[in-house]
C-alpha positions in Angstrom: -0.2 -0.1 -0.1 1.7 3.3 -0.4 2.2 6.0 1.9 -0.4 8.7 1.9 1.0 11.9 1.5 -1.5 13.1 4.2 0.9 11.5 6.1 3.3 13.6 6.4 4.1 16.4 8.5 6.2 19.4 7.5 10.1 18.2 8.4 8.6 15.1 6.7 7.6 16.9 3.5 10.9 19.0 3.4 13.1 15.8 3.5 11.2 14.0 0.8 11.5 16.7 -1.4 15.2 17.0 -1.1 15.6 13.0 -1.2 13.9 13.9 -4.9 16.2 16.8 -5.8 14.0 19.4 -5.3 13.7 22.9 -4.1 12.8 23.4 -0.6 9.7 25.6 -1.4 8.1 22.2 -3.0 7.2 20.9 0.4 4.8 23.9 0.9 3.0 23.8 -2.7 2.8 20.0 -2.0 1.7 20.6 1.9 -1.3 23.3 0.1 -2.4 20.2 -2.8 -3.0 18.1 0.2 -4.6 20.0 3.1 -7.0 20.8 -0.5 -7.8 16.7 -0.5 -6.3 17.2 -4.1 -5.1 14.7 -6.8 -2.4 14.4 -8.5 -4.2 15.9 -11.7 -4.2 19.3 -9.4 -0.8 19.6 -8.3 -0.5 21.6 -12.2 2.3 24.0 -10.3 4.8 20.9 -9.7 7.3 19.5 -12.5 5.5 16.3 -14.3 8.2 14.5 -13.9 8.1 15.4 -10.3 4.7 14.1 -10.0 5.3 11.1 -11.7 7.9 9.9 -9.4 5.9 11.1 -6.4 3.0 8.6 -7.9 4.8 4.9 -7.6 5.1 5.7 -4.0 2.9 7.8 -2.5 -1.0 8.5 -2.5 -2.5 12.0 -2.6 -6.4 10.2 -2.1 -6.0 7.4 0.2 -9.9 7.3 0.6 -12.5 7.4 -1.9 -16.4 8.1 -1.2 -18.3 4.9 -1.1 -21.4 6.1 -0.4 -23.1 8.8 1.5 -26.8 9.4 3.6 -28.0 12.9 4.2 -30.2 13.0 7.4 -33.3 14.8 7.6 -31.1 17.0 10.2 -28.2 17.8 7.9 -26.0 15.5 9.3 -24.1 13.3 6.4 -22.1 10.1 7.3 -19.9 9.0 4.8 -18.7 5.3 4.1 -15.1 5.6 2.9 -12.9 2.9 1.1 -9.3 2.6 2.0 -6.5 1.5 -0.3 -6.6 -1.6 0.8 -10.4 -2.2 0.0 -11.5 -2.2 4.0 -14.7 0.4 4.8 -14.4 3.0 7.2 -17.5 5.7 8.4 -16.9 9.4 9.3 -19.6 12.0 10.2 -20.3 15.4 9.0 -22.2 17.3 11.8 -23.9 20.6 11.1 -24.2 23.2 14.4 -24.9 27.1 14.3 -21.9 27.4 16.0 -19.8 25.3 13.6 -19.2 22.4 11.9 -17.8 19.3 13.2 -16.3 16.0 11.6 -16.2 12.6 13.7 -13.8 10.4 12.5 -12.4 6.9 12.8 -9.2 5.6 14.2 -9.0 1.8 13.7 -10.6 -0.3 11.0 -13.3 -2.1 13.3 -12.4 -2.5 16.7 -11.4 -4.7 19.3 -12.7 -3.2 22.5 -16.0 -5.3 22.6 -18.5 -2.9 24.7 -21.8 -4.5 24.0 -24.3 -1.7 22.2 -21.5 -1.1 19.7 -21.7 -1.7 15.7 -18.2 -1.0 15.1 -16.9 -3.9 16.8 -19.6 -5.9 15.2 -16.7 -7.8 13.4 -13.4 -6.8 15.8 -10.5 -4.9 14.8 -9.1 -5.5 11.7 -6.3 -2.6 11.7 -5.2 0.3 13.2 -5.5 3.5 10.5 -2.4 5.4 9.5 -2.3 9.3 11.2 -2.7 10.3 7.1 -6.1 8.0 6.8 -7.8 9.2 9.5 -6.7 13.0 8.7 -7.9 12.1 5.2 -11.4 11.7 6.1 -11.2 15.1 7.7 -9.5 16.4 4.5 -11.7 15.2 1.9 -15.0 16.2 4.1 -13.4 19.4 4.3 -12.9 20.4 0.9 -16.8 18.5 0.3 -18.2 21.1 2.7 -16.0 24.1 1.6 -18.8 26.0 0.4 -20.9 25.9 3.9 -17.6 26.6 5.5 -15.9 23.5 6.2 -14.9 22.2 9.5 -14.4 23.9 12.5 -13.8 21.2 15.1 -12.8 17.5 14.8 -14.4 14.8 17.4 -12.3 11.0 17.5 -15.9 9.4 18.0 -16.0 7.0 15.4 -15.0 3.3 14.7 -11.7 2.3 17.2 -10.3 3.1 20.0 -7.8 6.2 19.5 -5.4 5.4 22.7 -4.9 1.7 21.5 -3.6 3.3 18.1 -1.6 6.0 20.3 1.2 7.1 18.6 -1.2 7.8 15.0 -3.9 9.6 17.3 -1.2 11.4 18.2 0.6 12.5 14.9 -2.9 13.1 13.8 -4.0 15.3 16.2 -0.5 17.2 15.9 -1.3 17.3 11.9 -5.0 18.3 12.1 -3.6 21.7 15.0 -0.6 22.4 12.5 -0.5 26.0 11.2 -0.3 25.0 7.9 -3.0 22.4 7.8 -6.5 22.6 9.2 -5.2 24.3 11.5 -8.4 23.3 14.2 -7.1 24.5 17.7 -6.7 21.8 20.8 -10.0 23.1 22.1 -12.1 21.7 19.1 -10.0 18.7 19.1 -12.0 16.1 20.9 -10.8 12.7 21.4 -13.0 9.2 23.1 -11.8 6.7 24.7 -13.5 3.7 26.7 -10.7 4.2 29.8 -6.6 3.5 28.7 -5.6 5.1 31.9 -2.0 5.2 31.5 -2.1 6.2 27.9 -4.7 8.8 29.8 -2.2 10.0 31.6 0.4 9.6 28.7 -1.0 12.1 26.2 -1.1 14.8 28.9 2.5 14.4 29.0 2.9 14.2 25.6 1.7 17.8 25.3 -1.7 17.3 24.3 -4.7 19.4 26.1 -7.4 18.4 23.6 -11.2 18.0 25.2 -10.1 14.3 27.0 -13.8 12.0 26.8 -14.3 8.7 28.4 -16.7 6.3 27.8 -18.0 5.7 31.1 -21.6 4.4 30.6 -21.5 3.3 34.8 -20.5 4.2 37.9 -19.4 1.2 39.0 -17.1 -1.7 38.2 -19.9 -4.4 38.4 -22.5 -2.6 36.0 -19.6 -1.5 34.0 -18.3 -5.1 33.4 -21.4 -5.8 32.0 -21.6 -3.6 29.1 -17.8 -3.0 28.7 -15.1 -5.3 28.1 -12.3 -3.1 28.9 -13.4 -2.9 32.6 -12.8 -6.2 33.6 -8.7 -4.7 32.9 -9.3 -1.3 34.6 -11.8 -0.5 37.8 -13.7 2.7 37.4 -11.2 4.2 40.2 -8.7 3.7 38.2 -10.0 6.1 35.4 -11.1 9.0 37.4 -7.6 8.8 38.8 -6.0 9.4 35.0 -8.4 11.9 34.5 -7.5 14.3 37.4 -3.9 13.7 36.5 -5.0 14.8 32.7 -6.7 17.9 34.3 -3.9 18.4 36.5 -1.5 19.0 33.6 -3.8 20.4 31.0 -6.8 22.5 32.9 -9.0 21.3 30.5 -12.2 19.9 31.6 -13.5 15.9 30.8 -16.3 14.9 29.2 -17.9 11.7 30.8 -19.9 10.4 28.2 -23.0 7.8 29.3 -24.9 6.2 27.1 -28.5 6.1 29.1 -29.6 2.6 29.2 -33.6 2.0 30.4 -33.5 0.2 33.6 -30.3 -0.3 33.6 -27.6 2.4 34.4 -30.7 5.5 34.2 -31.7 5.1 38.3 -31.6 7.3 41.6 -28.8 4.8 42.5 -26.6 5.6 40.0 -27.4 8.9 40.6 -25.6 8.6 44.2 -23.0 6.4 42.7 -21.9 9.1 40.3 -21.7 11.6 42.6 -20.2 9.6 45.1 -17.6 8.6 41.9 -16.9 11.9 40.5 -16.8 14.4 43.5 -13.5 16.4 43.3 -13.2 15.9 39.2 -13.7 19.0 36.8 -15.9 16.8 34.5 -18.9 17.5 32.7 -21.8 14.4 32.0 -22.8 13.9 28.6 -25.8 11.9 28.6 -26.5 9.7 25.4 -29.7 8.1 24.9 -29.1 4.2 23.4 -29.2 4.1 20.0 -30.0 0.5 19.5 -27.9 -1.6 17.1 -28.8 -5.3 15.3 -27.1 -7.1 17.8 -28.2 -5.5 21.5 -31.5 -5.5 22.7 -31.1 -3.1 25.6 -33.2 -0.3 24.9 -33.2 3.7 25.5 -35.2 5.6 28.4 -38.0 7.7 27.3 -37.0 11.3 26.4 -38.6 12.3 29.4 -36.8 9.7 31.8 -33.6 10.8 30.1 -34.3 14.6 30.9 -35.2 13.4 34.3 -32.1 11.6 35.0 -30.4 14.9 34.1 -31.9 16.7 36.6 -31.2 14.3 39.5 -27.3 14.7 38.1 -28.1 18.2 38.0 -29.7 18.9 41.5 -26.5 16.5 43.9 -24.1 19.0 42.2 -23.1 16.7 38.8 -22.9 18.9 35.9 -24.9 17.0 33.1 -26.3 17.7 29.9 -28.3 15.5 27.0 -26.7 15.4 24.3 -28.5 16.0 20.9 -28.5 13.1 18.7 -27.8 13.7 14.9 -27.7 11.1 12.0 -30.4 8.7 13.7 -32.5 8.5 11.1 -29.4 7.2 8.7 -28.1 4.1 10.5 -26.5 7.0 12.3 -24.6 4.9 15.2 -21.3 4.3 14.9 -20.3 1.2 12.2 -24.2 0.6 11.3 -23.7 2.2 8.0 -20.7 -0.2 6.6 -21.9 -3.3 8.9 -25.3 -3.4 6.0 -23.1 -2.2 3.1 -20.6 -5.3 4.0 -23.2 -7.5 4.7 -25.5 -6.1 1.7 -22.5 -6.7 -0.9 -21.8 -10.1 1.0 -25.2 -11.3 0.4 -25.3 -9.6 -3.6 -22.1 -12.3 -4.0 -23.8 -15.4 -2.9 -26.9 -15.0 -4.8 
């Protein structure tokens, strides 16, 4: 598989043009094309001989669009195909305050959360930093007429902190002033809980918004829905989040999928209050988006907001997240699974 040009940072591009015997300014020319997600045909300011040499080992567009679906609220779910033939999903989310893109960091996922469609077929491979970035570059180009994108959310398929090195490089690439130039405060990384890498992220100078997929306040409940809970306790995770806040000064977000009758009781309110005491955080409540392989149900809208008010009444900052794209296979992995399964059925017939 060829190396995506968008895998390379400014120094690496400078080294590349030097290796090909080209003048230094070629690196900035290439970077402009990379950021615009141009094809090699668009590199008209570079010598044709140089483009031919580049195209032998490097790819200008490592992802191609397989299909897309647009929701009634304007959210767009893209299904991309990588050069290796794998499928990954990304989502464009328009808001009054700017446009977000939710990117995937792995093909599939190995974390085994029972409510998540992304992990249905397990982990296939990590995405490179450039393959993660290409999702944002493609959508920024596709949506440039409506303002492009202003925020990045690493909440698609895969566990970012299990693909640590590529996640770290992606964050630096998307934050770079000569790239998309998206600020750290506008980059969110969601993890299901790898405490040593949460601390490592802070030690590596990253101060993005960190979101922990908590979903239960006790180890007993968390183990029923999240495989990672068999390795790390909630207390270990909260301690790591405290360290992240101390090093970065950034309030952390706790993602909490509401499952009717399972983790939305008064006892859960009490346990959350006790667990989160002293942590600078906000709880983001997300009513469950049912998937094909999971039979639990979300609470009603009234129950979800009542649970939120109960948390706020005991001093826990909380809100109910507005769901977007739910009418077009909005949960991570659903569009990919349905597309791949449909292709498999067509081959059999």
